[in-house]
N, C-alpha and C positions, 0 to 999 in steps of 0.2 A: 174448395181445395185451394191452397195446401194445408195439411196438418203441420204445424211447427211445434215441435217439442224441445223445450230448454231443460236441460239438466244443469244444476249448479250446486256447488258445495255450500252447505248452509253454515258451516263454520267460518267462512271467509265473507260471504255475502249476506248482509244484514237485511232483515225483512223490508225495511224502507227502500232498499235498493231493487227489490225485486219488481216492483211496480215500474220503476224507470226502466229496467231491463226488458220487461214485457213490452212496454210502449215503444222502446227504440227498435226492437226486433220487428214489431208489427209495422212500425212506419217504414222501416227499411224494406220489407217485403212489398209493401204498397208501392214505394217509389220505384221499384224496378219495373212496374207496369205490366207484369205477367198475369196478375190476378186481380179480381174484383175484391175490394176491401170487405165486403159483406160475406164472401166465401172463405176467408182466412179463418182458420181455426188454431188457436195458439194456447198452449199451457206450459207452465213452469213446475218442474218437479225437483224438490230438494234432495240432494244426496247427503245422507248423514255419515255413512261409512265409506270410505274410499282409500285408495293408496295410489300415490304417483310413484314413478320409478325414481325419483330423486327426493331430496328433502324439501322440495318446494311445495307450497300450499295452494290449494284451491284451483278450480277449473270451471269453465262453462262450456258445455258441449250443445250445439243446435243441430237438430235434424229437421230438414224440410222434406216431408213426404209428399210427393206430387205425382199426379198421373203421368205416365210416360208420354213422350212425344216432343219435349222441349229439346232444344239444341244444346250442345255443350257450351256454347258462347252464352246462352241465356242462364244456364245453370251456373256458371262461373260468375256472371254478373249478379246473380242472387246471393251466392256465397260471399263475394266480395263486399257487397252493400252491408249484408248483416254483420260481418266481420268489422267493417269500418264503424258501424253504429255501436257495437259493443265496445270496441276499444276506446271510443270517445266517452265512455262511462266512467273510466278509471276505477274499476271494481276491486283492484288489488288482488286478482287471481294470477297464478303463474302461468296458466295457458288458457287460450280460447280456440275452439275448433268449430267448424261448420261443415255440414255435409248435405247434399241433396241426395235423396233416395227415390228412384222411381218405383212407383207402386204398379204392381201388375194388374190390369183391368180385369183379367179373367178371375182373379182371387179377391178382389175388392167388392164389398157389398155395403149398401147404405140404406138405412131406414130413417125416414123424416116425417113424422105424423103432422 
């Protein structure tokens, strides 16, 4: 835990930037100190079709899906650190958003052979 899902617009972010994005987000999650690096699961999903409410182009949206129990202060530290790491990449997108989502333990299942 956590599951970190990065959605990005593939018409603005080129493939060589995706690895840097993944690495920056991973390093940011590790740096907050809430999770062991070996337990972080991160994936990036390109978005081909989208529309923003303005004529601006491109976005990055990061979801951090974590087990419930972290404080609001811890969650804010996580979002702030991830946002800062992405801003440092100069990706050329119009907007970057980050959110933490508490996963309900009663509805989460895991299989790891």
